[in-house]
C-alpha positions in Angstrom: -7.6 239.7 -133.8 -7.4 237.1 -131.1 -10.2 235.0 -132.7 -8.4 235.2 -136.0 -5.2 234.1 -134.6 -6.8 231.3 -132.7 -8.4 230.1 -135.9 -5.2 230.4 -137.7 -3.4 228.3 -135.3 -6.1 225.7 -135.2 -6.1 225.6 -139.1 -2.3 225.3 -139.1 -2.3 222.5 -136.5 -4.9 220.5 -138.5 -3.3 221.2 -142.0 0.3 220.6 -141.1 0.9 217.9 -138.6 4.3 217.5 -137.0 5.0 214.2 -138.4 8.8 214.6 -138.0 8.4 215.1 -134.3 5.7 212.4 -133.8 3.0 214.7 -132.6 -0.6 213.7 -133.1 -3.2 216.3 -134.4 -6.8 216.4 -133.5 -7.6 215.1 -137.0 -5.2 212.1 -136.8 -6.5 211.3 -133.4 -10.1 211.2 -134.7 -9.0 209.2 -137.7 -7.2 206.7 -135.5 -10.3 206.3 -133.2 -12.5 205.9 -136.2 -10.4 203.1 -137.6 -10.2 201.3 -134.3 -13.9 201.3 -133.7 -14.8 200.2 -137.3 -13.3 196.8 -137.2 -14.3 196.1 -133.5 -18.1 195.6 -134.2 -17.9 191.8 -134.0 -15.7 191.8 -131.0 -17.9 194.3 -129.3 -20.9 192.2 -130.0 -19.1 189.1 -128.6 -17.9 190.9 -125.5 -21.2 192.5 -124.8 -22.7 189.1 -124.3 -25.0 188.8 -127.4 -23.3 185.8 -129.0 -21.3 184.4 -126.2 -24.1 182.6 -124.2 -25.5 180.7 -127.3 -22.1 179.6 -128.6 -20.5 178.8 -125.3 -23.5 176.9 -123.9 -24.1 175.1 -127.3 -20.6 173.8 -127.2 -20.8 172.9 -123.5 -24.1 171.0 -123.9 -22.6 168.9 -126.9 -19.6 168.0 -124.7 -21.8 167.1 -121.8 -24.1 165.0 -124.1 -21.4 162.9 -125.6 -21.0 160.4 -122.6 -24.8 160.1 -122.4 -24.9 159.4 -126.1 -22.3 156.6 -125.8 -24.2 155.0 -122.9 -21.2 155.2 -120.6 -23.1 156.9 -117.6 -24.7 154.4 -115.3 -27.9 155.3 -113.5 -27.2 158.0 -110.9 -28.8 161.0 -109.3 -26.2 163.6 -110.5 -25.6 163.3 -114.2 -28.1 162.7 -117.0 -31.8 163.2 -117.7 -33.0 162.5 -114.2 -36.7 161.9 -114.5 -38.8 159.3 -112.6 -39.3 157.2 -115.7 -35.5 156.9 -116.2 -35.1 155.4 -112.7 -37.6 152.6 -113.3 -35.0 150.4 -115.1 -31.5 150.4 -116.6 -33.0 150.0 -120.1 -35.1 153.2 -119.6 -32.2 155.0 -118.1 -30.0 154.4 -121.2 -32.8 154.8 -123.7 -33.9 158.1 -122.2 -30.4 159.5 -121.8 -29.3 158.5 -125.3 -32.4 160.0 -126.9 -32.0 163.1 -124.7 -28.3 163.4 -125.7 -29.2 163.2 -129.4 -32.0 165.9 -128.9 -29.6 168.2 -126.9 -26.8 167.9 -129.5 -29.2 168.8 -132.4 -30.6 171.8 -130.5 -27.2 172.8 -129.4 -26.0 173.0 -133.0 -29.1 175.2 -133.7 -28.1 177.4 -130.7 -24.4 177.8 -132.0 -25.7 178.7 -135.5 -27.9 181.4 -133.9 -25.0 182.6 -131.8 -22.7 183.0 -134.9 -25.5 184.8 -136.8 -25.9 187.2 -133.9 -22.3 188.3 -134.5 -23.3 189.8 -137.8 -26.9 191.0 -137.1 -27.5 193.9 -134.8 -29.8 193.1 -131.9 -31.6 195.8 -129.9 -30.7 194.2 -126.4 -27.9 191.9 -125.2 -30.7 189.8 -123.6 -31.9 188.9 -127.0 -28.8 186.7 -127.3 -30.3 184.5 -124.5 -33.4 183.6 -126.6 -31.9 180.7 -128.5 -30.3 179.4 -125.3 -33.7 179.2 -123.6 -35.7 178.1 -126.6 -33.2 175.4 -127.8 -32.8 174.0 -124.3 -36.4 173.9 -123.5 -37.1 172.1 -127.0 -34.5 169.4 -126.1 -36.0 168.9 -122.7 -39.6 168.7 -124.0 -38.7 166.4 -126.8 -37.0 164.1 -124.3 -39.9 164.2 -121.9 -42.3 163.2 -124.8 -40.0 160.3 -125.7 -40.0 159.2 -122.0 -43.7 159.3 -121.8 -44.0 156.7 -124.6 -41.7 154.2 -122.9 -43.0 151.1 -121.1 -43.1 151.1 -117.3 -42.3 147.5 -116.9 -38.7 146.5 -115.9 -38.8 143.5 -118.0 -39.9 145.0 -121.2 -37.3 146.7 -123.6 -38.3 150.3 -124.3 -39.2 151.2 -127.8 -36.6 153.6 -129.3 -37.3 156.2 -131.9 
């Protein structure tokens, strides 16, 4: 008899919620939790770190590249593409940094696109979100190094820009 009464009380609790008194039933609690978790998939992916590194770093790299692209950063040891070839002349400094800024902006846009795509595509690991960050940054650096290798070493000659 006890099991039957227990079953009956559970069934009554599920079937007839006390809406007037504002009490939540197990069914309404489960339903509320399901609704809350359905819409938070994108937010969960963002907060878990899958898309954030690519999008944030892409935007940061674009902002950092703009002064280099404009040519407003003089030769220094702290900011810009600081490779030995860039320090041979002012012309090389500006040419390498302008080219490097263009490459970094281009690859940063690719990085941001992948970050946004990762919001909608399920990935097996949060570390997978770092793949575009590493690949796009490395591509911009390699592309800039290849450009710098083609420049002339002489201080008098103007470098050939691509």
